C-alpha positions in Angstrom: -11.4 164.0 -119.1 -11.3 165.8 -122.4 -14.5 165.5 -124.5 -14.7 166.0 -128.3 -16.0 169.4 -129.4 -18.9 167.8 -131.1 -20.2 166.1 -127.9 -22.3 168.4 -125.7 -22.8 167.0 -122.2 -24.1 168.1 -118.9 -21.3 168.5 -116.5 -23.2 169.6 -113.3 -25.3 167.2 -111.3 -26.9 166.7 -107.9 -25.7 163.6 -106.1 -29.2 162.0 -106.4 -29.0 162.7 -110.1 -25.8 160.7 -110.6 -26.8 158.1 -108.0 -29.6 157.1 -110.3 -27.2 156.6 -113.2 -26.0 153.1 -113.5 -24.9 151.4 -116.8 -22.9 148.4 -115.6 -22.6 145.7 -112.9 -18.9 145.4 -113.4 -16.9 145.7 -110.2 -13.8 147.9 -110.3 -11.0 148.5 -107.9 -11.2 151.9 -106.1 -8.5 153.5 -104.0 -9.6 156.2 -101.5 -6.8 158.5 -100.3 -7.9 159.8 -97.0 -6.7 160.8 -93.5 -8.4 158.2 -91.3 -6.9 159.6 -88.2 -8.7 162.9 -88.5 -10.2 163.9 -85.1 -13.8 164.5 -86.3 -15.8 161.3 -86.6 -17.8 162.6 -89.5 -14.7 162.2 -91.7 -14.6 158.4 -90.9 -18.4 158.3 -91.6 -17.8 160.0 -95.0 -15.1 157.6 -96.1 -17.1 154.5 -94.9 -20.2 155.7 -96.8 -18.3 155.1 -100.0 -16.6 151.9 -99.0 -19.7 150.4 -97.5 -22.2 151.3 -100.2 -20.2 151.3 -103.5 -20.7 148.1 -105.5 -16.9 148.2 -106.3 -14.0 146.9 -104.3 -12.8 149.8 -102.2 -9.5 150.2 -100.3 -8.6 153.2 -98.1 -5.0 154.3 -97.6 -3.5 157.4 -96.0 -0.4 159.1 -97.4 -0.4 161.8 -94.7 2.9 162.6 -93.0 1.8 163.3 -89.4 5.2 164.0 -87.8 8.1 166.0 -89.2 10.7 163.4 -88.2 8.8 160.5 -89.7 8.7 159.6 -93.4 5.5 159.8 -95.3 3.6 156.5 -95.5 4.4 154.9 -98.9 1.2 154.5 -100.9 1.1 152.5 -104.1 -1.4 153.0 -106.9 -1.3 149.3 -107.5 -3.1 146.5 -105.6 -1.5 143.5 -104.0 -1.3 141.8 -107.3 0.6 144.6 -108.9 -2.4 145.8 -111.0 -3.3 149.5 -111.1 -6.5 150.6 -109.5 -9.3 151.6 -111.8 -10.4 154.7 -109.8 -8.6 157.0 -107.4 -10.7 159.2 -105.0 -8.9 162.0 -103.1 -10.9 162.7 -100.0 -11.4 166.1 -98.5 -9.4 165.1 -95.4 -6.3 165.5 -97.6 -5.3 168.8 -99.2 -3.7 168.3 -102.6 -1.7 171.6 -102.2 0.6 170.3 -99.5 3.3 167.7 -99.6 2.5 166.5 -96.0 -0.8 165.3 -97.4 0.1 164.3 -101.0 3.9 163.7 -101.3 5.7 164.5 -104.5 6.0 160.9 -105.6 2.3 160.4 -105.2 1.4 163.6 -106.9 3.4 162.5 -109.9 1.8 159.1 -109.8 -1.7 160.6 -109.7 -0.9 162.8 -112.7 0.3 159.8 -114.7 -2.5 157.5 -113.6 -4.7 156.7 -116.6 -7.8 155.6 -114.7 -10.7 157.8 -113.3 -9.7 160.5 -110.8 -12.3 162.0 -108.4 -11.7 164.9 -106.0 -14.0 165.2 -102.9 -13.7 168.7 -101.5 -15.2 170.8 -98.7 -14.6 174.2 -97.3 -13.3 175.5 -100.7 -13.5 179.1 -99.7 -9.8 179.5 -99.7 -6.8 178.8 -102.1 -9.4 178.4 -104.8 -7.2 179.3 -107.8 -4.4 177.1 -106.6 -6.8 174.2 -106.0 -8.2 174.6 -109.6 -4.7 174.7 -111.0 -3.7 171.5 -109.1 -6.9 169.7 -110.1 -6.1 170.5 -113.7 -2.5 169.4 -113.3 -3.6 166.1 -111.7 -6.2 165.5 -114.4 -9.2 165.3 -112.1 -12.3 163.9 -113.9 -15.0 164.7 -111.3 -15.5 167.0 -108.3 -17.8 166.2 -105.4 -18.6 169.4 -103.5 -21.1 170.7 -100.9 -21.7 173.8 -103.1 -25.1 174.0 -104.8 -25.2 173.7 -108.6 -25.1 177.5 -109.2 -22.1 178.0 -107.0 -20.3 175.0 -108.4 -20.1 176.6 -111.7 -19.3 180.1 -110.3 -16.4 178.7 -108.2 -14.9 176.1 -110.5 -14.8 178.5 -113.4 -11.4 178.0 -115.0 -11.8 176.8 -118.7 -9.5 173.8 -117.9 -12.3 172.5 -115.7 -15.2 173.0 -118.0 -15.4 169.3 -118.9 -14.9 168.0 -115.4 -18.1 166.5 -113.9 -19.2 168.6 -110.9 -21.5 166.9 -108.3 -23.4 168.8 -105.7 -23.9 166.9 -102.5 -24.4 167.5 -98.7 -21.2 167.7 -96.5 -22.3 164.5 -94.9 -25.2 162.0 -94.6 -26.7 159.7 -92.0 -24.3 156.9 -91.1 -25.6 153.6 -89.8 -24.0 154.3 -86.4 -26.7 157.0 -85.9 -29.7 154.8 -86.6 -31.5 153.6 -83.5 -29.0 155.1 -81.0 -30.1 155.0 -77.3 -30.9 158.4 -76.0 -32.5 159.7 -72.8 -35.9 161.5 -73.0 -35.8 165.3 -73.0 -37.2 165.4 -69.4 -34.1 163.4 -68.2 -31.6 165.9 -69.6 -30.0 168.6 -67.4 -28.9 171.2 -69.9 -31.6 173.4 -71.5 -29.4 174.8 -74.3 -25.9 173.9 -75.4 -23.5 175.0 -78.1 -20.0 174.2 -79.4 -19.0 176.5 -82.2 -15.7 177.8 -83.6 -14.1 181.2 -84.0 -13.5 181.6 -87.7 -11.3 184.2 -89.4 -12.9 187.5 -90.3 -12.0 187.2 -94.0 -14.7 184.4 -94.5 -17.3 187.1 -94.1 -20.4 187.8 -92.1 -22.0 184.3 -92.4 -18.9 182.7 -90.8 -18.7 185.4 -88.2 -22.2 184.4 -87.0 -20.7 181.2 -85.6 -18.9 183.2 -83.0 -21.6 185.9 -82.6 -24.3 183.4 -82.1 -23.3 182.0 -78.7 -22.3 185.4 -77.4 -25.6 187.1 -78.4 -27.9 184.3 -77.2 -25.9 183.9 -74.0 -26.3 187.6 -73.1 -30.1 187.4 -73.6 -30.8 184.4 -71.5 -28.0 184.4 -68.9 -30.3 185.7 -66.1 -33.1 183.3 -66.9 -33.6 180.1 -64.8 -32.0 178.0 -67.6 -29.0 175.7 -67.4 -26.9 176.7 -70.4 -23.5 175.6 -71.7 -22.5 177.7 -74.7 -19.0 178.2 -76.1 -17.2 179.2 -79.4 -13.7 178.7 -78.0 -11.4 176.2 -79.7 -10.3 174.8 -76.3 -14.0 173.8 -75.6 -14.5 171.8 -78.8 -15.8 168.3 -78.3 -15.1 165.2 -80.4 -16.3 161.6 -80.6 -17.5 160.2 -77.2 -17.4 163.7 -75.5 -19.6 165.1 -78.2 -22.1 162.2 -78.0 -22.3 162.7 -74.2 -22.9 166.4 -74.6 -25.8 165.7 -77.0 -27.3 163.2 -74.7 -27.2 165.6 -71.7 -28.7 168.6 -73.6 -32.4 169.2 -74.3 -31.5 171.5 -77.3 -28.4 172.7 -79.1 -27.8 176.0 -80.8 -26.7 176.1 -84.4 -26.7 177.5 -87.8 -25.9 176.7 -91.4 -22.4 175.9 -92.4 -20.7 178.0 -95.1 -19.2 181.4 -95.9 -20.2 184.6 -97.6 -16.7 185.4 -99.0 -14.7 183.1 -101.2 -11.0 184.1 -101.4 -9.9 183.0 -104.8 -6.3 184.2 -104.7 -5.6 185.0 -101.1 -6.2 188.7 -101.5 -8.9 189.0 -98.8 -6.9 187.1 -96.2 -3.9 189.3 -96.9 -5.9 192.4 -96.7 -7.5 191.4 -93.3 -4.1 190.4 -91.9 -2.5 193.7 -92.9 -5.3 195.7 -91.4 -5.3 193.7 -88.1 -1.5 194.1 -87.9 -2.0 197.9 -87.9 -5.2 197.8 -85.9 -5.0 194.8 -83.5 -8.0 195.8 -81.5 -10.4 196.1 -84.5 -13.5 194.0 -84.2 -15.4 192.3 -87.0 -17.7 195.3 -87.7 -14.7 197.6 -88.2 -12.9 195.1 -90.4 -16.1 194.5 -92.4 -16.5 198.2 -93.1 -12.9 199.0 -93.7 -11.8 195.8 -95.6 -14.5 193.3 -96.4 -17.3 195.3 -98.0 -16.0 195.0 -101.6 -15.8 191.2 -101.2 -18.8 190.4 -99.0 -21.3 188.2 -100.8 -19.1 187.4 -103.8 -20.1 183.7 -103.3 -22.8 182.9 -100.6 -22.6 179.3 -99.6 -25.0 177.9 -96.9 -25.7 174.3 -96.2 -26.9 171.8 -93.5 -24.0 170.3 -91.6 -23.4 166.7 -90.4 -23.8 167.9 -86.8 -27.5 168.6 -87.6 -28.0 164.9 -88.4 -26.1 163.9 -85.2 -28.4 166.1 -83.1 -31.5 164.7 -84.7 -30.2 161.1 -84.2 -29.8 161.7 -80.5 -33.2 163.3 -80.3 -31.7 166.6 -79.3 -33.8 169.6 -80.5 -32.0 172.2 -82.5 -32.4 175.9 -82.1 -31.1 177.2 -85.4 -30.8 180.6 -87.0 -33.6 180.7 -89.6 -32.3 179.4 -93.0 -32.8 177.0 -95.9 -30.7 174.0 -94.6 -30.7 172.7 -98.2 -34.4 172.0 -98.0 -33.9 169.2 -95.4 -35.2 170.9 -92.3 -38.5 172.7 -91.9 -38.9 175.4 -89.1 -41.1 174.6 -86.1 -41.3 171.1 -87.4 -37.8 169.8 -87.4 -36.1 172.7 -85.5 -36.8 175.9 -83.6 -36.0 178.9 -85.9 -34.3 181.8 -84.2 -34.6 185.1 -86.0 -31.2 186.7 -86.9 -32.1 189.8 -84.8 -33.0 187.5 -81.9 -36.5 189.1 -81.8 -38.2 185.8 -81.0 -35.9 184.7 -78.2 -38.8 184.7 -75.7 -40.7 182.2 -77.8 -37.7 180.0 -78.1 -37.2 180.1 -74.3 -40.8 179.1 -73.8 -40.1 175.9 -75.8 -36.9 175.3 -73.8 -39.0 175.2 -70.7 -41.6 172.8 -72.2 -40.2 169.2 -72.2 -43.4 167.9 -73.9 -43.2 170.2 -76.9 -39.4 169.6 -77.2 -40.0 165.8 -77.2 -42.6 166.1 -79.9 -40.2 168.0 -82.2 -37.3 165.6 -81.4 -39.4 162.5 -82.2 -40.9 164.0 -85.4 -37.4 165.1 -86.7 -36.0 161.7 -86.0 -38.9 160.0 -87.8 -38.8 162.1 -90.9 -35.0 162.8 -91.2 -33.3 159.7 -89.8 -35.9 157.0 -89.8 -37.1 157.8 -93.4 -33.7 156.8 -94.9 -33.9 159.9 -97.2 -30.5 161.0 -96.2 -28.7 157.7 -95.8 -25.0 157.4 -96.4 -25.9 155.0 -99.2 -26.6 158.0 -101.3 -22.9 158.9 -101.3 -21.7 155.4 -102.3 -24.3 155.2 -105.0 -23.3 158.7 -106.2 -19.7 157.6 -106.6 -20.8 154.6 -108.6 -22.9 156.7 -110.8 -20.1 159.1 -111.6 -17.7 156.3 -112.3 -20.2 154.8 -114.8 -20.9 158.2 -116.4 -17.2 158.9 -116.9 -16.5 155.4 -118.3 -19.3 155.9 -120.8 -17.9 159.3 -121.9 -14.4 157.8 -122.3 -15.8 154.8 -124.2 -17.6 157.2 -126.6 -14.4 159.1 -127.1 -12.4 156.0 -128.0 -15.2 155.0 -130.5 -15.2 158.5 -132.0 -11.4 158.4 -132.5 
């Protein structure tokens, strides 16, 4: 989307800002390119939020090649009547840098497509320069990202993207499947504290390392107490779909923290530096790597956000024990969650709550009422946000044609 030099526009918005923008009732045809077979259910929720709550006619197709010996599914940018779609949305479950996700023929087709092109992206802490170059090549008109407004403009800083609309949103919202789910009371649950994290690479910085450190540090401090705990950051212990739901239902409280990273690797330099250091020093722990390699990069971009798993825990009335943070202003400490100090100095107070089913139930019920029951974070926000962006871009393009 190239705007005339004389037209000064705002190109950064919150999703609620664009969701409130609507200038037409016209229904368009939207194609979402997404990997619907992705293992995490939140991906399906994210795609359905757009298809269910957009006023437009939405079709979802997957071009992803899942086996080396199989051809890529053939995806057309035309509907069943041979007419081109009006809008293409590339979902974050597909990475535009790799042919196994976006084959050459489709890449060429997207570049030549004359309609509106939207990129939804998450976890953009790596391959950033390559991603910006590819977005520019494809002619992306709008970016939906979980970065806040300040970081959006710091990350997507190439001049070629100056006129691209940038929308700040949450990584996920509350899908209808989480409203009114049947959950046992806190007193009926066997596990006092549970956790399923992930070991992330050192080059993402200290914030990401906390995902691994969290379960280890808390586990050491409470392992000898009369509590039933189930904490793991191992990839082999990850839980998905029904197994994750069952885990939430059996757990009084879950451990957690904000999603994000404190290092953004624009050109791969940080990842290469860490890999080279670990090749020479295979036993180096995070603190050593941080001192020897990461210190010049630490904090170049600090991204922290609430994650979809927080909404899932609240929906199942499972209390969250979270490292103290902002959580994008959604959660309030001691009201919606139990805040754990980063030095673990208040672990005794947290344990006292874990042993008090009545207090835990009060927090679980209040969090559900104010976060889920209120509808403030409904998936409809995402669908309406997409509609607002489409209308905004169509207005810009109409003004351009008139000016020409």
